[in-house]
C-alpha positions in Angstrom: 84.9 104.8 91.1 84.6 107.9 93.2 83.4 111.0 91.4 83.8 114.6 92.1 86.0 117.5 91.1 89.5 116.8 89.9 92.0 115.9 91.1 90.1 113.5 93.4 92.1 110.5 92.3 95.8 110.0 91.7 97.7 107.0 90.2 101.1 105.5 90.7 102.5 103.1 88.1 103.8 99.6 89.0 103.7 96.0 87.7 101.8 92.9 88.9 102.5 89.4 87.7 104.5 90.9 84.8 101.6 93.2 83.7 101.3 96.9 84.0 99.3 98.1 87.0 98.5 101.3 88.8 97.8 102.0 92.5 94.7 104.2 92.7 94.6 106.8 95.5 91.6 108.8 96.8 92.0 112.4 98.1 91.2 112.9 101.8 90.8 116.6 101.7 90.7 117.2 105.4 94.0 115.3 105.9 95.6 116.8 102.8 96.7 113.4 101.4 95.7 110.7 99.0 95.0 107.2 100.5 95.1 103.9 98.6 91.8 102.4 97.4 92.6 99.9 94.7 95.4 98.2 92.7 94.3 98.1 89.0 96.0 95.4 86.9 95.8 96.1 83.2 95.7 93.5 80.4 97.0 94.7 77.1 96.5 93.6 73.5 99.0 95.5 71.5 98.5 99.1 72.5 95.0 98.7 73.8 93.8 98.0 77.3 91.4 95.1 77.0 90.7 94.4 80.7 91.2 95.9 84.1 91.1 93.8 87.3 90.7 96.0 90.4 91.9 94.6 93.7 90.3 96.7 96.4 92.7 95.6 99.1 95.0 98.6 99.8 97.0 96.5 102.2 98.9 94.9 99.2 100.3 98.2 98.0 103.6 97.7 99.8 104.1 94.4 98.0 104.2 96.3 94.7 106.5 99.1 95.9 103.7 101.6 96.3 103.5 104.1 99.1 100.8 103.9 101.8 99.8 107.5 100.9 100.6 110.3 98.5 100.8 114.0 99.5 98.3 116.5 98.2 99.8 118.8 95.6 
């Protein structure tokens, strides 16, 4: 995942195949916005996350009700 000073990444909650998921967005500082980079689907066992599957296909964000960008705070 990209590193750097916070808040370089932002997340938006959603669901995929009945599982919790998050859209991950990366800050484009010059443009003043966050752009999608991955859809992370979480597998839970009780209250613990036991697996994360990352789909690095930002084009699917709209299928999960996620915006194509987030504003910079």
